[in-house]
C-alpha positions as semicolon CSV with decimal commas, in nm:
position;residue;x (nm);y (nm);z (nm)
1;M;3,215;-0,550;0,737
2;S;2,916;-0,332;0,618
3;R;2,648;-0,489;0,401
4;G;2,584;-0,145;0,251
5;L;2,222;-0,017;0,274
6;I;1,998;-0,260;0,465
7;V;1,624;-0,244;0,409
8;V;1,408;-0,428;0,669
9;G;1,076;-0,519;0,510
10;G;1,002;-0,646;0,159
11;G;0,658;-0,480;0,110
12;P;0,596;-0,200;-0,137
13;V;0,792;0,055;0,072
14;G;1,094;-0,167;0,125
15;A;1,101;-0,318;-0,220
16;F;1,092;0,019;-0,396
17;A;1,339;0,174;-0,148
18;A;1,570;-0,113;-0,236
19;L;1,512;-0,069;-0,608
20;T;1,568;0,308;-0,591
21;A;1,896;0,261;-0,407
22;A;2,017;-0,021;-0,639
23;L;1,941;0,202;-0,947
24;K;2,174;0,461;-0,782
25;G;2,449;0,200;-0,777
26;E;2,423;0,117;-0,403
27;R;2,500;-0,224;-0,251
28;V;2,161;-0,324;-0,104
29;T;2,045;-0,604;0,131
30;L;1,672;-0,650;0,178
31;V;1,564;-0,860;0,480
32;D;1,211;-1,015;0,503
33;P;1,117;-1,367;0,604
34;R;0,841;-1,364;0,336
35;G;1,054;-1,222;0,056
36;V;0,944;-0,951;-0,188
37;L;0,578;-0,855;-0,151
38;G;0,516;-1,181;0,025
39;G;0,350;-1,040;0,336
40;A;0,055;-0,807;0,373
41;A;0,099;-0,675;0,016
42;S;0,040;-1,024;-0,133
43;R;-0,294;-1,031;0,042
44;S;-0,413;-0,681;-0,056
45;A;-0,697;-0,607;-0,299
46;G;-0,460;-0,452;-0,555
47;V;-0,650;-0,130;-0,620
48;V;-0,426;0,168;-0,709
49;T;-0,619;0,491;-0,755
50;V;-0,537;0,864;-0,730
51;Q;-0,889;0,936;-0,606
52;L;-0,804;1,009;-0,244
53;E;-0,912;1,297;-0,025
54;D;-0,574;1,455;0,053
55;P;-0,346;1,633;-0,199
56;L;-0,029;1,476;-0,056
57;D;-0,182;1,127;-0,083
58;V;-0,281;1,196;-0,440
59;R;0,072;1,305;-0,528
60;L;0,207;0,993;-0,363
61;V;-0,018;0,769;-0,566
62;V;0,069;0,947;-0,892
63;R;0,436;0,865;-0,828
64;S;0,363;0,511;-0,715
65;I;0,179;0,446;-1,039
66;E;0,488;0,558;-1,232
67;L;0,711;0,335;-1,021
68;I;0,490;0,031;-1,054
69;R;0,463;0,072;-1,431
70;S;0,844;0,091;-1,449
71;V;0,873;-0,270;-1,342
72;S;0,536;-0,416;-1,430
73;K;0,499;-0,615;-1,751
74;S;0,198;-0,841;-1,680
75;S;0,118;-0,767;-1,318
76;S;-0,092;-0,452;-1,378
77;V;-0,360;-0,321;-1,607
78;R;-0,447;0,046;-1,657
79;T;-0,821;0,031;-1,593
80;G;-0,891;0,391;-1,482
81;F;-1,107;0,444;-1,175
82;L;-1,465;0,560;-1,122
83;Q;-1,600;0,692;-0,788
84;I;-1,981;0,671;-0,768
85;G;-2,175;0,868;-0,510
86;R;-2,347;1,188;-0,412
87;E;-2,170;1,504;-0,520
88;E;-2,121;1,625;-0,160
89;D;-1,950;1,292;-0,073
90;L;-1,703;1,319;-0,362
91;S;-1,613;1,689;-0,323
92;D;-1,310;1,637;-0,094
93;S;-1,164;1,396;-0,351
94;M;-1,220;1,633;-0,640
95;E;-1,063;1,924;-0,442
96;A;-0,754;1,710;-0,357
97;M;-0,707;1,613;-0,722
98;R;-0,745;1,971;-0,834
99;E;-0,482;2,085;-0,585
100;A;-0,249;1,802;-0,689
101;G;-0,297;1,883;-1,060
102;V;-0,467;1,555;-1,150
103;E;-0,714;1,562;-1,441
104;H;-1,052;1,407;-1,385
105;E;-1,397;1,396;-1,541
106;V;-1,726;1,458;-1,360
107;L;-1,998;1,228;-1,507
108;T;-2,375;1,225;-1,462
109;A;-2,548;0,895;-1,391
110;E;-2,672;0,889;-1,747
111;E;-2,322;0,948;-1,883
112;I;-2,191;0,662;-1,666
113;R;-2,457;0,428;-1,807
114;E;-2,392;0,536;-2,165
115;R;-2,020;0,471;-2,136
116;W;-2,037;0,154;-1,937
117;P;-2,391;0,001;-1,971
118;V;-2,327;-0,269;-1,709
119;F;-2,341;-0,007;-1,426
120;R;-2,660;0,049;-1,232
121;V;-2,654;0,417;-1,121
122;D;-2,949;0,621;-0,989
123;G;-3,009;0,962;-1,135
124;N;-2,917;1,149;-0,811
125;L;-2,563;1,013;-0,817
126;I;-2,255;1,124;-1,013
127;G;-1,920;0,966;-1,099
128;I;-1,567;1,098;-1,095
129;Y;-1,342;0,930;-1,348
130;T;-0,962;0,924;-1,378
131;D;-0,777;0,719;-1,640
132;V;-0,431;0,660;-1,487
133;D;-0,535;0,411;-1,218
134;L;-0,419;0,053;-1,202
135;S;-0,554;-0,297;-1,126
136;V;-0,254;-0,480;-0,973
137;E;-0,210;-0,853;-0,910
138;P;0,030;-0,827;-0,607
139;P;0,183;-1,182;-0,627
140;L;0,271;-1,117;-0,999
141;L;0,415;-0,775;-0,911
142;G;0,624;-0,938;-0,638
143;G;0,769;-1,179;-0,891
144;E;0,862;-0,890;-1,132
145;L;1,007;-0,688;-0,852
146;S;1,214;-0,985;-0,734
147;G;1,358;-1,018;-1,086
148;A;1,431;-0,648;-1,113
149;L;1,612;-0,642;-0,774
150;A;1,810;-0,960;-0,854
151;S;1,923;-0,809;-1,185
152;L;2,053;-0,510;-0,995
153;G;2,243;-0,731;-0,747
154;V;2,017;-0,682;-0,444
155;E;2,053;-0,956;-0,195
156;V;1,721;-1,076;-0,045
157;I;1,760;-1,257;0,289
158;R;1,447;-1,448;0,388
159;Q;1,492;-1,427;0,765
160;S;1,344;-1,221;1,049
161;V;1,525;-0,949;1,230
162;V;1,531;-1,046;1,592
163;S;1,732;-0,760;1,746
164;F;1,976;-0,476;1,669
165;T;2,339;-0,412;1,752
166;T;2,381;-0,063;1,902
167;D;2,645;0,174;2,023
168;G;2,527;0,458;2,258
169;G;2,177;0,410;2,128
170;R;2,274;0,431;1,761
171;I;2,173;0,129;1,555
172;E;2,485;-0,014;1,396
173;G;2,343;-0,340;1,258
174;V;2,068;-0,605;1,261
175;V;2,072;-0,951;1,408
176;L;1,899;-1,217;1,205
177;E;1,716;-1,526;1,346
178;D;2,010;-1,752;1,264
179;G;2,241;-1,527;1,473
180;E;2,418;-1,353;1,193
181;R;2,489;-0,992;1,250
182;L;2,483;-0,745;0,956
183;K;2,638;-0,403;0,986
184;H;2,488;-0,129;0,775
185;D;2,579;0,183;0,587
186;G;2,226;0,322;0,623
187;L;1,913;0,144;0,744
188;I;1,549;0,175;0,632
189;L;1,291;0,014;0,870
190;A;0,988;-0,055;0,652
191;A;0,837;-0,366;0,812
192;G;0,480;-0,231;0,826
193;S;0,282;-0,389;1,110
194;H;0,610;-0,537;1,246
195;N;0,771;-0,200;1,301
196;R;0,617;-0,167;1,642
197;E;0,773;-0,486;1,776
198;L;1,110;-0,406;1,618
199;L;1,125;-0,064;1,786
200;L;1,012;-0,210;2,114
201;R;1,336;-0,409;2,132
202;L;1,514;-0,075;2,140
203;G;1,282;0,046;2,425
204;I;1,085;0,266;2,182
205;R;0,710;0,244;2,210
206;L;0,530;0,333;1,879
207;R;0,165;0,432;1,901
208;T;0,026;0,221;1,614
209;T;-0,244;-0,036;1,595
210;V;-0,275;-0,354;1,383
211;I;-0,602;-0,467;1,226
212;T;-0,682;-0,755;0,999
213;C;-0,820;-0,640;0,663
214;Y;-1,030;-0,845;0,432
215;A;-1,098;-0,845;0,055
216;Y;-1,272;-1,097;-0,170
217;K;-1,256;-1,234;-0,525
218;F;-1,583;-1,298;-0,714
219;D;-1,592;-1,463;-1,055
220;V;-1,856;-1,288;-1,263
221;G;-1,809;-1,512;-1,569
222;E;-1,702;-1,253;-1,818
223;E;-1,459;-0,965;-1,869
224;L;-1,668;-0,661;-1,807
225;G;-1,439;-0,390;-1,948
226;V;-1,537;-0,152;-1,672
227;P;-1,297;0,078;-1,475
228;S;-1,212;-0,023;-1,123
229;F;-1,456;0,164;-0,903
230;S;-1,566;0,260;-0,556
231;D;-1,924;0,295;-0,437
232;E;-1,933;0,571;-0,183
233;L;-2,302;0,520;-0,125
234;L;-2,267;0,147;-0,041
235;H;-1,914;0,186;0,094
236;S;-1,727;-0,065;-0,122
237;Y;-1,453;-0,078;-0,377
238;W;-1,370;-0,307;-0,674
239;R;-1,108;-0,373;-0,934
240;R;-1,132;-0,603;-1,240
241;W;-0,883;-0,875;-1,331
242;G;-1,000;-1,100;-1,616
243;T;-1,339;-1,242;-1,509
244;M;-1,271;-1,159;-1,146
245;M;-1,401;-0,860;-0,948
246;V;-1,171;-0,806;-0,648
247;G;-1,258;-0,587;-0,347
248;G;-1,534;-0,569;-0,092
249;G;-1,681;-0,354;0,183
250;Y;-1,378;-0,239;0,380
251;D;-1,417;-0,526;0,631
252;A;-1,164;-0,530;0,915
253;E;-1,114;-0,655;1,270
254;W;-0,892;-0,549;1,556
255;A;-0,589;-0,776;1,601
256;D;-0,330;-0,834;1,871
257;G;-0,059;-0,863;1,600
258;P;-0,001;-0,933;1,231
259;D;-0,235;-1,217;1,109
260;Y;-0,123;-1,419;0,802
261;S;-0,357;-1,709;0,850
262;A;-0,554;-1,862;0,574
263;A;-0,875;-1,873;0,776
264;E;-1,197;-1,790;0,588
265;P;-1,365;-1,460;0,671
266;P;-1,706;-1,458;0,853
267;P;-1,967;-1,570;0,596
268;Q;-2,173;-1,250;0,651
269;Y;-1,880;-1,043;0,525
270;V;-1,874;-1,238;0,199
271;R;-2,253;-1,214;0,153
272;R;-2,257;-0,843;0,220
273;S;-1,984;-0,774;-0,029
274;M;-2,148;-0,986;-0,294
275;A;-2,477;-0,795;-0,241
276;M;-2,292;-0,468;-0,286
277;L;-2,138;-0,591;-0,613
278;R;-2,469;-0,714;-0,747
279;S;-2,654;-0,396;-0,658
280;R;-2,415;-0,183;-0,872
281;L;-2,363;-0,406;-1,175
282;N;-2,609;-0,562;-1,421
283;L;-2,448;-0,911;-1,445
284;S;-2,551;-1,181;-1,683
285;R;-2,501;-1,449;-1,416
286;E;-2,472;-1,474;-1,040
287;P;-2,124;-1,391;-0,910
288;R;-1,941;-1,691;-0,764
289;Y;-1,730;-1,655;-0,453
290;H;-1,371;-1,750;-0,548
291;S;-1,146;-1,676;-0,244
292;S;-1,067;-1,425;0,015
293;L;-0,766;-1,212;0,092
294;R;-0,674;-1,129;0,451
295;G;-0,365;-0,959;0,594
296;P;-0,241;-0,708;0,854
297;C;-0,276;-0,333;0,815
298;E;-0,089;-0,084;1,032
299;L;-0,281;0,225;1,159
300;T;-0,163;0,541;1,322
301;P;-0,398;0,738;1,554
302;D;-0,445;1,020;1,293
303;M;-0,453;0,770;1,002
304;E;-0,155;0,942;0,841
305;P;0,162;0,744;0,732
306;Y;0,492;0,814;0,897
307;L;0,829;0,883;0,737
308;G;1,133;1,023;0,901
309;R;1,416;0,978;1,143
310;L;1,417;0,933;1,519
311;E;1,667;1,122;1,715
312;G;1,960;0,914;1,850
313;L;1,914;0,612;1,627
314;G;2,180;0,712;1,381
315;D;2,165;0,668;1,005
316;V;1,812;0,519;1,014
317;V;1,481;0,611;0,839
318;L;1,152;0,471;0,967
319;V;0,847;0,444;0,739
320;G;0,504;0,281;0,774
321;G;0,141;0,341;0,884
322;L;0,005;0,288;0,531
323;R;-0,345;0,183;0,656
324;G;-0,406;-0,080;0,380
325;Y;-0,287;0,158;0,113
326;G;0,048;-0,014;0,071
327;L;0,046;-0,035;-0,309
328;M;-0,088;0,324;-0,338
329;R;0,141;0,502;-0,095
330;G;0,424;0,256;-0,054
331;P;0,631;0,275;-0,374
332;A;0,652;0,653;-0,353
333;L;0,723;0,649;0,017
334;G;1,004;0,392;-0,037
335;E;1,162;0,623;-0,286
336;L;1,132;0,918;-0,046
337;A;1,273;0,713;0,237
338;Y;1,589;0,653;0,041
339;E;1,616;1,021;-0,055
340;L;1,581;1,120;0,305
341;L;1,836;0,870;0,417
342;R;2,104;0,983;0,177
343;S;2,037;1,356;0,142
344;G;1,883;1,441;0,475
345;R;1,586;1,611;0,307
346;I;1,301;1,537;0,061
347;S;1,281;1,787;-0,220
348;S;0,921;1,721;-0,310
349;L;0,781;1,781;0,040
350;N;0,760;2,109;0,223
351;A;0,845;2,162;0,591
352;E;0,482;2,127;0,697
353;E;0,437;1,800;0,514
354;M;0,764;1,662;0,661
355;E;0,643;1,759;1,010
356;R;0,306;1,602;0,945
357;L;0,471;1,266;0,847
358;S;0,731;1,269;1,122
359;P;0,733;0,949;1,333
360;K;0,811;1,162;1,639
361;R;0,443;1,224;1,685
362;L;0,389;0,851;1,743
363;I;0,644;0,793;2,020
364;R;0,498;0,713;2,361
365;S;0,651;0,926;2,635
366;S;0,659;0,642;2,887
């Protein structure tokens, strides 16, 4: 007996794919041993900004923000976002937003200091400000998503998929760690850094890499009332949440596989990120290190996500390669994955964009 649509992976892609399907009246089963947003997403920094350097990415984030806000009650705050840097370093982002139709302000250093006096900004720098961006607390959003999925009848199975049942190469179902076999009426594989090992069980070698990404929480002792921001000169990013500033200096390390340990980061990473924060903000007291966030990020060779079908697998859509941008790209990609599964096309993407995202480019020939 079919379990209806099966979604493997409870991160932003899988959770919002399941939500989209359930809102359409589908019977949905979501499979993830860590539940909804309990894996890499729960360990992410929680910055959601439209200020990226590719028009497609910008469009994805615009839609992701809409989807997050549709379920978020207390898990997100609309903070806006400020990029600080040299004009030449921000030009690609400005062009991408113009092409995607996203409004933004260009501010001088003086205008930044007048609007948010806590910032330290040299006169040779500028700022790009957008007001739609979010600061998200991933564990809180996971709880809200769990409630939304439960209210729509989505069954969440907290087990791993260990293999697939197949017929002539077509995936007919998934096998859980307790031995149960679930047949599907459509399958979305959205297990992030675990996609590679899942496909390997089918003899398919996916050219992706896993790294361990770090972010940090610092308590600055007061609510600053600033937008979330990135510092393109010092190469760091931050969001505010109460008295916490969450972010860091894009620290990452190569990994053999997904790392969910609670090990502390190297001390020099923390010191460097704290120095970056202090150099950009006039704080009334020394920031206090609160905790770290570490989790796996899946990379593709061209740093692009993937979304599409693989020939011969049947009624299956594969999506991943979010490069640590799970909350930014993931909700929109989950919605698109469901659209592709059921209609065979994606109305908002042109043929060139579909080809660009195709997972076929990532399959090893031997």
